[in-house]
C-alpha positions, 0 to 999 in steps of 0.5 A, a space after each residue: 760180655 765183660 773183661 776181667 783180669 788180675 794177678 797175685 804175688 807171694 810177695 807184698 805188692 808195691 801198690 802204685 806199681 800194681 795199680 798201674 799194671 792192673 789198669 793197663 791190663 783192663 785197658 786192653 779189655 775195654 772193647 769187652 766192657 765199654 760201660 765202666 771199668 774198675 780196679 782194686 789192689 790188696 797186699 797180695 792181689 790186684 783185680 780189674 774189670 771192664 764192664 758191660 752193664 746188663 743186670 743192675 745198671 746202677 753204680 751198685 753193680 760196679 766191679 771189682 765188688 766186695 762183701 760187707 767188710 771188703 774181705 772178699 773181692 770178685 770180678 765176674 764175666 757172665 750171667 747166673 740164670 738162677 740167681 733170684 732163687 739163690 738170692 732168696 735162700 741167702 737172704 733167708 740165711 741172714 745175708 744183706 745185699 746192697 745191689 740187685 746183681 748176680 755178682 753179689 750172689 756169688 760173693 754171699 754164696 761163697 761166704 755161705 757155702 764155700 767155693 765147691 758147693 757154690 759152683 754146684 748150685 749156680 746155673 749160667 755162663 760165667 768166668 770169675 775170680 774171687 780173692 779171699 783176703 782172710 785165707 789169702 787165696 785166689 779162686 778162678 772158675 769157669 762154666 760147664 760149657 766154657 762159654 766165657 773164656 779165662 786164661 792164666 799164667 803161673 810162675 814162681 812169683 804168682 798167678 795172673 789171669 785175663 779174659 783174653 791172652 793180650 791181657 796177660 801179655 800186657 800184665 807181664 810186659 813181654 811177649 810169650 813164646 809161641 807154642 808150635 804145637 798149639 799154633 798148629 792146632 789153632 790152624 786145625 780148629 776154631 781155637 786151641 782146645 783148653 787147657 792149651 793155648 798158642 803160647 808157651 806157659 799160658 793156659 786156658 782154664 778148662 770148662 767146668 773147672 775151678 782153680 785156687 792159688 794160695 799166697 802163703 806158699 804159691 800152691 795151686 789146686 784144681 778141681 
């Protein structure tokens, strides 16, 4: 179990402020990943992870993780069961790996196949966020059974996400208003069925769903 968090903005981020904010968001998730933590800030995006080391315990497995030129950055929570076979296919296609992680398979898989075809190939339990600095686009994705949680909030300034609602609350620096209907459903079920949550304007990414957000116009797409 790891914790991931991040946010984007249509405006240029103030690096110091963004770094402090993502640091606070990750700190709220440290119970999910006590082994290490890391953050990364770009012009329009900030990513962070609290890591529970399972595959490749070395520093090569630290996140956020980038590709060779750093134009792709990913934070990932979960496990890709068929990553050895995917890695072999990517090596055969000319990709060079610097770790033995399933996380890096997601990076090179996105490079080789794109988001949709990558999601069709991977088998596992996962939630991840990938920032493509060339396209200035954030992609979120969640496994078919919704084993790994991923919450998000969208407003006119950008999109933020976290493995737990309190990560988003910390990132916004204010409380979200409680959704009465969502709260009542939380009393009837173990949790509130996605995409609803107990908070107004906070959503949970549904199982077997991806989402993309573009910095150019703030456009949101789901599939």
